[in-house]
Backbone as a chain_set.jsonl record, in Angstrom:
{"seq": "MEEIRFTIVGEVKEKYKSSKDHLTGQVADIADDAVQSYDRQLVMGLGEKEFGKLRIVEEAIGKLDEGQYGICLDCEELISEERLAVIPFTSHCVDCLEIIEKKNTGI", "coords": {"N": [[177.068, 79.663, 92.013], [174.305, 78.709, 91.94], [173.055, 81.058, 92.137], [173.461, 82.246, 89.739], [172.016, 80.429, 88.138], [169.475, 80.898, 89.129], [169.019, 83.505, 88.267], [169.027, 83.085, 85.438], [167.015, 81.487, 84.986], [164.839, 83.104, 85.909], [164.963, 85.205, 84.045], [164.509, 83.862, 81.612], [161.961, 82.941, 82.129], [160.465, 85.372, 82.353], [160.848, 86.4, 79.883], [159.515, 84.514, 78.35], [156.796, 84.841, 79.277], [156.464, 87.492, 78.633], [156.552, 87.308, 75.986], [154.428, 85.534, 75.421], [152.375, 87.072, 76.333], [152.382, 89.105, 74.503], [151.675, 87.756, 72.186], [148.939, 87.553, 72.379], [147.638, 89.799, 71.653], [145.584, 91.781, 69.315], [145.896, 91.579, 65.87], [146.328, 94.372, 63.848], [146.897, 94.978, 61.15], [148.544, 93.738, 58.06], [151.141, 94.666, 58.12], [151.711, 95.032, 61.058], [151.349, 92.456, 61.784], [153.649, 91.19, 60.564], [155.672, 92.689, 62.081], [155.159, 91.715, 64.678], [155.634, 88.957, 64.352], [158.366, 89.074, 63.764], [159.29, 89.999, 66.216], [158.53, 87.888, 68.002], [160.066, 85.775, 67.06], [162.521, 86.976, 67.656], [162.42, 87.138, 70.411], [162.23, 84.359, 71.076], [164.649, 83.335, 70.137], [166.375, 84.641, 71.828], [165.603, 83.369, 74.068], [166.2, 80.662, 73.631], [169.211, 80.971, 73.652], [169.322, 81.571, 76.379], [168.433, 79.286, 77.533], [170.429, 77.485, 76.607], [172.566, 78.534, 78.004], [171.646, 78.023, 80.635], [171.622, 75.382, 80.712], [174.41, 74.82, 80.577], [175.25, 76.073, 82.935], [173.847, 74.312, 84.781], [175.005, 71.868, 84.207], [177.612, 72.558, 85.326], [176.886, 72.794, 87.913], [176.223, 70.106, 88.469], [178.707, 69.123, 88.219], [179.95, 70.084, 90.469], [178.754, 68.633, 92.402], [179.669, 66.236, 91.869], [182.292, 66.355, 92.432], [183.959, 67.142, 90.385], [184.252, 69.764, 89.516], [185.724, 72.534, 87.908], [187.632, 71.177, 86.451], [189.356, 70.801, 83.497], [187.587, 69.727, 80.331], [188.98, 68.884, 78.319], [191.959, 68.513, 78.62], [191.949, 67.706, 81.183], [193.281, 69.089, 83.26], [193.484, 71.231, 86.184], [191.303, 74.21, 86.04], [192.244, 77.523, 85.93], [191.862, 79.551, 88.9], [191.404, 82.249, 88.497], [190.141, 82.321, 85.976], [187.748, 80.825, 86.536], [186.65, 82.489, 88.303], [185.799, 84.593, 86.795], [184.285, 83.239, 84.71], [182.32, 81.203, 86.044], [181.001, 78.842, 85.175], [182.468, 77.659, 83.275], [184.034, 75.113, 81.199], [186.445, 74.576, 80.133], [189.948, 75.028, 80.136], [191.95, 77.895, 79.522], [194.036, 77.405, 77.581], [192.987, 75.068, 76.208], [190.626, 75.984, 75.181], [191.563, 78.14, 73.539], [192.625, 76.416, 71.598], [190.346, 74.923, 70.683], [188.799, 77.092, 69.63], [190.441, 77.86, 67.419], [190.254, 75.639, 65.863], [187.641, 75.882, 65.271], [187.427, 78.102, 63.811], [189.118, 77.676, 61.674], [191.791, 78.462, 61.656]], "CA": [[176.523, 78.972, 90.723], [172.905, 78.585, 92.001], [172.645, 82.441, 91.84], [173.491, 82.38, 88.227], [171.078, 79.653, 87.611], [168.213, 81.535, 89.496], [168.946, 84.62, 87.3], [168.666, 82.82, 83.978], [165.574, 81.002, 84.926], [163.897, 84.153, 85.928], [165.084, 85.954, 82.708], [163.782, 83.038, 80.669], [160.35, 82.954, 82.497], [159.957, 86.726, 82.013], [160.733, 86.592, 78.303], [158.397, 83.634, 77.798], [155.707, 85.553, 79.608], [156.321, 88.707, 77.658], [156.178, 86.745, 74.491], [153.145, 84.996, 75.388], [151.251, 88.186, 76.477], [152.623, 89.736, 73.126], [150.932, 86.854, 71.199], [147.485, 87.591, 72.625], [147.294, 91.065, 71.161], [144.975, 91.649, 68.077], [146.789, 92.151, 64.722], [145.667, 95.417, 63.101], [147.134, 94.755, 59.644], [149.648, 92.809, 57.666], [152.502, 95.212, 58.732], [151.672, 94.735, 62.515], [151.539, 90.993, 61.935], [155.206, 91.085, 60.439], [156.413, 93.143, 63.14], [154.82, 90.843, 65.772], [156.248, 87.821, 63.986], [159.791, 89.155, 63.922], [159.476, 90.138, 67.748], [158.363, 86.55, 68.497], [161.433, 85.09, 66.666], [163.705, 87.517, 68.462], [162.513, 86.704, 71.817], [162.305, 82.983, 70.971], [166.128, 83.218, 69.93], [166.96, 84.965, 73.0], [165.165, 82.321, 75.072], [167.069, 79.632, 73.269], [170.355, 81.196, 74.273], [169.426, 81.512, 77.777], [168.362, 77.963, 77.81], [171.648, 76.882, 76.457], [173.37, 78.925, 79.127], [171.163, 77.345, 81.809], [172.138, 73.853, 80.616], [175.732, 74.764, 80.85], [175.295, 76.174, 84.323], [173.42, 73.131, 85.595], [176.198, 70.912, 84.179], [178.542, 72.875, 86.24], [176.337, 72.325, 89.315], [176.381, 68.676, 88.519], [180.165, 68.669, 88.477], [180.333, 70.464, 91.902], [178.18, 67.59, 93.186], [180.371, 64.938, 91.502], [183.734, 66.578, 92.789], [184.728, 67.389, 89.06], [184.261, 71.075, 89.145], [187.071, 73.093, 87.774], [188.607, 70.352, 85.642], [189.16, 70.996, 81.972], [187.124, 68.578, 79.659], [189.902, 68.246, 77.277], [193.293, 68.274, 79.22], [191.807, 67.26, 82.48], [193.955, 69.764, 84.285], [192.707, 72.346, 86.899], [191.04, 75.399, 85.452], [192.625, 78.531, 86.991], [190.794, 80.195, 89.857], [191.063, 83.495, 87.851], [189.136, 81.892, 84.959], [186.473, 80.392, 87.135], [185.995, 83.652, 88.915], [185.249, 85.36, 85.574], [183.204, 82.414, 84.059], [182.33, 80.126, 86.93], [180.534, 77.711, 84.556], [183.364, 77.249, 82.158], [184.466, 73.643, 81.105], [187.619, 74.277, 79.468], [190.919, 75.988, 80.441], [192.29, 78.862, 78.35], [194.676, 76.875, 76.545], [192.16, 74.096, 75.369], [189.648, 76.96, 74.683], [192.121, 78.662, 72.278], [192.695, 75.381, 70.435], [188.879, 74.894, 70.193], [188.433, 78.141, 68.78], [191.116, 77.828, 66.284], [189.722, 74.62, 65.041], [186.262, 76.184, 64.688], [187.634, 79.266, 62.792], [189.928, 77.25, 60.598], [193.126, 78.924, 61.62]], "C": [[174.93, 78.997, 90.702], [172.27, 79.988, 91.823], [172.51, 82.642, 90.427], [172.224, 81.711, 87.555], [169.619, 80.367, 87.893], [167.903, 82.68, 88.531], [168.457, 84.261, 86.176], [167.305, 82.365, 84.017], [164.615, 82.023, 84.994], [163.773, 84.882, 84.74], [164.295, 85.172, 81.733], [162.185, 83.06, 80.854], [159.843, 84.221, 82.155], [159.906, 86.874, 80.531], [159.712, 85.685, 77.858], [156.993, 84.38, 78.137], [155.34, 86.739, 78.73], [155.907, 88.325, 76.281], [154.923, 86.198, 74.372], [151.933, 86.032, 75.466], [151.219, 89.032, 75.054], [151.648, 89.011, 71.964], [149.387, 87.041, 71.285], [146.848, 89.005, 72.209], [146.572, 90.766, 69.681], [145.922, 92.267, 66.958], [145.901, 93.012, 63.87], [145.751, 95.232, 61.529], [148.244, 93.925, 59.433], [150.953, 93.293, 58.24], [152.648, 94.849, 60.246], [151.961, 93.281, 62.712], [153.07, 90.581, 61.539], [156.002, 91.472, 61.475], [156.367, 92.078, 64.428], [155.627, 89.477, 65.473], [157.754, 87.806, 64.233], [160.12, 89.257, 65.444], [159.497, 88.845, 68.377], [159.776, 85.893, 68.154], [162.648, 85.72, 67.406], [163.664, 87.054, 69.882], [162.62, 85.225, 71.896], [163.937, 82.685, 71.009], [166.749, 83.517, 71.138], [166.738, 83.849, 74.124], [166.077, 81.079, 74.892], [168.61, 79.672, 73.688], [170.517, 81.174, 75.655], [169.189, 80.046, 78.141], [169.583, 77.096, 77.721], [172.588, 77.202, 77.569], [172.975, 78.123, 80.456], [171.62, 75.933, 81.788], [173.489, 73.837, 81.024], [176.024, 74.994, 82.548], [174.888, 74.872, 85.22], [174.389, 71.949, 85.497], [177.231, 71.069, 85.115], [178.259, 72.702, 87.788], [176.532, 70.925, 89.564], [177.845, 68.318, 88.804], [180.528, 68.998, 89.836], [179.771, 69.211, 92.783], [179.103, 66.366, 93.053], [181.885, 65.16, 91.909], [184.558, 66.786, 91.49], [184.769, 68.757, 88.586], [185.529, 71.662, 89.081], [188.104, 72.396, 87.001], [188.384, 70.561, 84.155], [188.533, 69.665, 81.309], [188.214, 67.983, 78.921], [191.285, 67.814, 77.923], [193.173, 67.663, 80.615], [192.653, 67.888, 83.602], [192.999, 70.748, 85.029], [192.52, 73.563, 85.95], [191.379, 76.46, 86.392], [191.63, 79.118, 87.703], [190.342, 81.426, 89.084], [189.936, 83.346, 86.702], [187.831, 81.643, 85.485], [185.827, 81.509, 87.843], [185.241, 84.461, 87.777], [184.016, 84.533, 84.926], [183.019, 81.163, 84.956], [181.718, 78.726, 86.35], [181.188, 77.133, 83.37], [183.706, 75.739, 82.41], [185.807, 73.336, 80.499], [188.713, 75.418, 80.092], [191.249, 76.863, 79.329], [192.921, 78.434, 77.223], [193.908, 75.979, 75.687], [191.219, 75.042, 74.712], [190.25, 77.651, 73.366], [192.275, 77.538, 71.263], [191.269, 75.11, 69.838], [188.525, 75.955, 69.282], [189.164, 78.243, 67.488], [190.75, 76.864, 65.471], [188.449, 75.056, 64.366], [186.325, 77.395, 63.656], [188.451, 78.872, 61.616], [191.374, 77.922, 60.653], [194.182, 78.041, 61.796]], "O": [[174.31, 79.253, 89.67], [171.113, 80.104, 91.419], [171.506, 83.175, 89.954], [171.545, 82.234, 86.671], [168.743, 80.402, 87.029], [166.784, 82.846, 88.046], [167.512, 84.901, 85.716], [166.477, 82.771, 83.202], [163.616, 81.971, 84.277], [162.659, 85.216, 84.335], [163.451, 85.75, 81.049], [161.357, 83.168, 79.95], [158.729, 84.232, 81.63], [158.955, 87.446, 79.998], [158.991, 86.08, 76.942], [156.143, 84.477, 77.251], [154.24, 86.951, 78.221], [155.081, 88.919, 75.588], [154.295, 86.33, 73.322], [150.851, 85.932, 74.888], [150.189, 89.525, 74.595], [151.034, 89.602, 71.075], [148.658, 86.712, 70.349], [145.666, 89.265, 72.432], [146.859, 89.788, 68.991], [146.591, 93.284, 67.136], [144.922, 92.571, 63.269], [144.771, 95.334, 60.791], [148.877, 93.422, 60.361], [151.762, 92.525, 58.761], [153.719, 94.373, 60.624], [152.682, 92.878, 63.625], [153.64, 89.697, 62.179], [156.949, 90.775, 61.838], [157.369, 91.706, 65.039], [156.244, 88.959, 66.404], [158.354, 86.863, 64.749], [161.103, 88.675, 65.902], [160.355, 88.601, 69.226], [160.517, 85.53, 69.068], [163.635, 85.053, 67.715], [164.66, 86.648, 70.48], [163.17, 84.818, 72.919], [164.419, 81.894, 71.82], [167.624, 82.763, 71.563], [167.607, 83.527, 74.934], [166.632, 80.541, 75.851], [169.213, 78.65, 74.013], [171.578, 80.848, 76.188], [169.81, 79.618, 79.115], [169.817, 76.177, 78.506], [173.321, 76.34, 78.054], [173.819, 77.655, 81.219], [171.975, 75.375, 82.826], [173.852, 72.94, 81.785], [176.777, 74.316, 83.247], [175.533, 74.502, 86.201], [174.597, 71.174, 86.43], [177.759, 70.118, 85.69], [179.098, 72.525, 88.671], [176.935, 70.506, 90.649], [178.16, 67.364, 89.516], [181.358, 68.294, 90.412], [180.37, 68.871, 93.803], [179.283, 65.587, 93.989], [182.681, 64.236, 91.744], [185.775, 66.609, 91.527], [185.214, 69.03, 87.471], [186.387, 71.454, 89.938], [189.244, 72.838, 86.859], [187.254, 70.481, 83.674], [188.938, 68.576, 81.717], [188.393, 66.766, 78.87], [191.67, 66.672, 77.672], [194.153, 67.165, 81.169], [192.753, 67.354, 84.706], [191.894, 71.042, 84.573], [193.414, 73.909, 85.178], [190.931, 76.43, 87.538], [190.517, 79.226, 87.189], [189.146, 81.695, 88.972], [189.005, 84.139, 86.567], [186.843, 82.171, 84.974], [184.606, 81.532, 87.998], [184.112, 84.912, 87.971], [182.939, 85.069, 84.664], [183.562, 80.116, 84.602], [181.896, 77.658, 86.936], [180.666, 76.321, 82.606], [183.682, 75.204, 83.519], [186.264, 72.203, 80.35], [188.336, 76.528, 80.469], [190.833, 76.575, 78.206], [192.633, 78.821, 76.09], [194.095, 76.047, 74.472], [191.035, 74.808, 73.518], [189.609, 77.734, 72.318], [192.036, 77.792, 70.082], [191.086, 75.087, 68.62], [187.974, 75.7, 68.211], [188.572, 78.682, 66.502], [190.87, 77.098, 64.269], [188.148, 74.749, 63.212], [185.444, 77.621, 62.826], [188.511, 79.613, 60.634], [192.066, 77.877, 59.636], [195.342, 78.452, 61.763]]}, "num_chains": 1, "name": "protein.A"}
């Protein structure tokens, strides 16, 4: 889990540094300004996703410390080892995740 956290933090730092370096360039004309603005928004959006994933990973690490890791937030049953092997920071079992997805899609 710490390995995943380290990777995410490194990616976010690199994207932030790249975005910051990109901002220091001179704008040649309006078209370049528009492209740079779009690029900044894209990088920032990616950063937000990574920060969200980092938050989830840190919550999972906290659960490890509390002895609550691998327990579904909804049904409070153990999450299968197979699921945790694929998504070690998951907080829902497959059955509860399906229910959540159905609610969110209106099915």
